[in-house]
C-alpha positions as CSV (number, residue, x, y, z in Angstrom):
1,X,0.0,0.0,0.0
2,X,1.1,3.6,-0.7
3,X,-0.2,7.0,0.4
4,X,0.2,10.4,-1.2
5,X,-0.7,13.8,0.1
6,X,-1.0,17.1,-1.6
7,X,-2.4,20.6,-0.6
8,X,-4.5,22.5,-3.2
9,X,-6.3,25.8,-3.5
10,X,-9.2,23.8,-5.0
11,X,-12.2,22.8,-2.9
12,X,-13.1,19.3,-2.3
13,X,-15.8,19.2,-4.7
14,X,-13.7,20.4,-7.5
15,X,-10.9,17.7,-6.6
16,X,-13.6,15.0,-6.8
17,X,-14.9,16.2,-10.1
18,X,-11.3,16.3,-11.6
19,X,-10.6,12.6,-10.2
20,X,-14.0,11.5,-11.7
21,X,-13.0,12.9,-15.0
22,X,-9.1,11.8,-15.0
23,X,-9.0,8.5,-13.2
24,X,-11.1,6.6,-15.6
25,X,-9.4,8.0,-18.5
26,X,-5.7,7.7,-17.0
27,X,-6.0,4.3,-15.4
28,X,-9.3,2.8,-16.4
29,X,-10.7,3.0,-12.8
30,X,-14.5,3.2,-12.1
31,X,-15.9,5.0,-9.0
32,X,-17.2,2.3,-6.5
33,X,-18.0,4.7,-3.6
34,X,-18.4,8.3,-3.3
35,X,-19.1,10.9,-0.4
36,X,-18.8,14.6,-0.1
37,X,-15.1,14.3,0.9
38,X,-14.0,11.2,-0.8
39,X,-14.3,8.6,-3.4
40,X,-13.0,5.1,-4.0
41,X,-12.0,3.9,-7.4
42,X,-11.4,0.3,-8.5
43,X,-10.4,-1.4,-11.5
44,X,-7.9,-4.0,-13.2
45,X,-4.8,-1.8,-12.2
46,X,-6.1,-2.0,-8.3
47,X,-8.0,0.5,-5.8
48,X,-7.2,4.1,-4.7
49,X,-9.2,6.0,-2.2
50,X,-9.2,9.7,-2.5
51,X,-10.0,12.1,0.4
52,X,-10.2,15.9,0.5
53,X,-10.7,18.0,3.4
54,X,-10.7,21.8,3.5
55,X,-8.6,23.6,6.1
56,X,-8.6,27.3,5.6
57,X,-7.2,28.5,2.2
58,X,-6.2,24.9,1.3
59,X,-7.7,21.5,0.8
60,X,-5.5,18.4,2.1
61,X,-5.8,15.7,-0.4
62,X,-4.7,12.2,0.2
63,X,-4.6,9.1,-1.9
64,X,-4.4,5.7,-0.7
65,X,-3.6,2.8,-3.1
66,X,-3.4,-1.0,-2.7
67,X,-0.3,-1.3,-4.9
68,X,3.4,-0.8,-4.4
69,X,4.9,2.6,-5.2
70,X,6.3,1.2,-8.3
71,X,3.1,0.5,-10.0
72,X,1.5,2.1,-13.0
73,X,-1.5,3.1,-10.9
74,X,0.8,4.9,-8.3
75,X,2.6,6.7,-11.0
76,X,-0.6,7.8,-12.5
77,X,-2.0,8.9,-9.0
78,X,1.0,11.0,-8.4
79,X,0.5,12.6,-11.9
80,X,-3.1,13.4,-11.0
81,X,-2.1,15.1,-7.6
82,X,0.6,17.2,-9.4
83,X,-2.2,18.5,-11.6
84,X,-3.9,20.2,-8.9
85,X,-2.9,23.9,-8.5
86,X,-1.2,24.7,-5.1
87,X,-2.2,28.4,-5.0
88,X,-5.1,30.2,-6.8
89,X,-3.7,31.2,-10.3
90,X,-1.4,28.1,-10.5
91,X,-2.0,26.3,-13.9
92,X,-1.1,22.8,-12.3
93,X,-0.2,20.3,-14.8
94,X,2.7,18.0,-15.9
95,X,6.0,18.4,-14.3
96,X,9.1,19.6,-16.4
97,X,9.8,15.9,-17.3
98,X,6.4,15.1,-18.5
99,X,4.9,15.3,-21.8
100,X,1.6,17.7,-22.1
């Protein structure tokens, strides 16, 4: 199991909307459980649970997977979290070593 954390200026609803848009496309996962602060996605690559809780101007986002840190799913989860803008006005997106 691997865990990841990111702070972002987005609210929980926006994060969960982005997860619903990107995780099926990136990894082929489907939502199996959803609440106002989290969602669980499952598929052939494994399972990931995303939690988002607002604290002042930032939202703490955590992602827990059932795979090793070296799995494809874990790579894609890290990519997803890096797409979330840290501050208002940030574009978010791929890192300098990633293709658009």
